[in-house]
C-alpha positions in Angstrom: 0.0 0.0 0.0 1.4 3.4 -1.0 1.5 6.3 1.4 -1.3 8.0 -0.4 -3.5 4.9 0.3 -3.0 5.3 4.0 -6.4 5.2 5.6 -7.2 5.7 9.2 -9.5 2.8 9.4 -10.7 3.2 13.0 -11.8 6.8 12.2 -13.5 5.7 9.0 -15.3 2.8 10.8 -16.4 5.2 13.6 -17.7 7.7 11.1 -19.7 5.1 9.1 -21.0 3.4 12.2 -22.2 6.7 13.6 -24.2 7.5 10.5 -25.7 4.0 10.1 -29.5 4.3 10.5 -30.2 0.7 11.6 -27.9 0.7 14.6 -25.1 -1.6 15.8 -27.3 -4.6 16.3 -28.6 -4.7 12.7 -28.0 -8.0 10.8 -26.4 -5.8 8.1 -24.5 -3.6 10.6 -20.9 -3.3 11.9 -20.5 -6.9 13.1 -21.4 -8.0 9.6 -19.0 -5.5 8.1 -16.2 -6.8 10.3 -16.8 -10.4 9.1 -16.9 -9.3 5.5 -13.6 -7.5 6.1 -12.1 -10.7 7.7 -13.4 -12.9 4.9 -12.3 -10.5 2.2 -8.8 -10.3 3.5 -8.6 -14.1 3.7 -9.8 -14.4 0.1 -7.6 -11.6 -1.1 -4.5 -13.4 0.3 -5.2 -16.0 -2.4 -7.0 -14.1 -5.1 -4.6 -11.1 -5.2 -7.4 -8.6 -4.9 -6.8 -4.9 -4.1 -6.9 -5.1 -0.3 -7.7 -1.4 0.1 -10.8 -1.7 -2.1 -11.9 -4.9 -0.3 -11.6 -3.2 3.1 -13.5 -0.1 2.0 -16.2 -2.4 0.5 -16.6 -4.1 3.8 -17.4 -1.0 5.7 -19.4 0.7 3.0 -21.5 -1.9 1.1 -24.4 -2.0 3.6 -23.7 1.3 5.3 -26.6 3.1 3.8 -29.3 0.5 4.3 -32.7 1.8 5.4 -34.1 -1.6 6.3 -32.9 -5.0 7.3 -35.4 -6.5 4.9 -35.9 -5.6 1.2 -33.9 -2.5 0.3 -32.9 -2.8 -3.4 -31.1 0.5 -3.6 -28.9 0.2 -0.6 -25.8 -0.9 -2.7 -26.1 2.2 -4.8 -26.4 4.4 -1.7 -23.3 2.7 -0.3 -21.5 3.5 -3.6 -22.7 7.1 -3.3 -21.3 7.2 0.3 -17.9 6.0 -1.1 -17.9 8.8 -3.6 -18.8 11.4 -0.9 -16.1 10.1 1.5 -13.3 10.0 -1.1 -11.0 12.9 -0.5 -12.2 13.2 3.1 -11.9 9.8 4.8 -9.7 8.1 2.1 -8.0 8.6 -1.2 -8.5 6.4 -4.2 -7.6 7.0 -7.9 -10.5 7.1 -10.3 -10.1 3.4 -11.5 -10.0 2.0 -8.0 -13.0 4.2 -7.0 -14.9 2.9 -10.0 -14.1 -0.7 -8.8 -15.4 0.1 -5.3 -18.5 1.8 -6.7 -19.3 -1.2 -9.0 -18.7 -3.7 -6.1 -21.1 -1.8 -3.8 -23.8 -1.1 -6.3 -24.2 -4.6 -7.6 -23.3 -6.7 -4.6 -26.8 -8.1 -4.0 -27.7 -8.8 -7.6 -26.5 -12.4 -7.7 -23.7 -11.8 -10.2 -20.2 -13.1 -10.3 -17.3 -11.1 -11.6 -14.1 -11.8 -13.5 -12.6 -8.7 -11.9 -10.7 -10.3 -9.0 -11.3 -7.3 -6.6 -15.0 -7.1 -7.3 -15.3 -10.9 -7.1 -13.4 -10.9 -3.8 -15.8 -8.2 -2.4 -18.9 -10.1 -3.4 -17.5 -13.5 -2.2 -16.6 -12.0 1.2 -20.2 -10.7 1.6 -21.7 -14.1 0.5 -19.4 -16.0 2.9 -21.4 -14.3 5.7 -24.7 -15.5 4.5 -25.0 -18.0 7.4 -26.0 -15.1 9.6 -29.3 -15.1 7.6 -29.6 -18.9 7.7 -28.2 -19.4 4.1 -25.4 -21.7 3.3 -22.9 -20.1 0.8 -22.9 -21.9 -2.5 -19.6 -22.4 -4.4 -21.3 -21.9 -7.7 -22.2 -18.3 -6.7 -18.7 -17.4 -5.8 -16.4 -15.4 -8.2 -13.0 -16.5 -7.0 -11.4 -19.9 -6.9 -10.4 -19.1 -3.3 -14.0 -18.6 -2.2 -15.2 -21.7 -4.1 -13.0 -23.9 -1.9 -15.2 -25.9 0.4 -12.7 -25.6 3.2 -12.9 -21.8 3.1 -16.7 -21.9 3.1 -16.6 -24.2 6.1 -14.2 -21.9 7.9 -16.4 -18.9 7.2 -19.4 -20.8 8.5 -17.6 -21.6 11.7 -16.7 -17.8 12.2 -20.4 -17.1 12.6 
């Protein structure tokens, strides 16, 4: 990570947590974000994804949810928050911001991605599906790392 990528993550997490409408006990709240970060970092070790984007995705992808149930525009609102916070809470070049925006916007649409960073973000989120009573499916993962049954089992144990 270059010096310009330096992000004060505790400050960013505090800021995002403080503005999160559903509160700390939400199924889509900070404890979920932490697991997504943990899973994303684990997958990124193997996939080679951009760790900065993966970590930002973890804290931002559900940060603008307005409901713990159906909220189809929450990913786009999370992407908008990323655009607002760029230059204030973190720095990203245009290409990396575009990757983060795409990952946040479409993370619940059931897609897979050939982009290793977007795929790692989506896989990290899907690895936390057991919190909703759903077992992650290897065929819905983008990266070879997340398709590994051992990694899926490990993620299920983390819940």
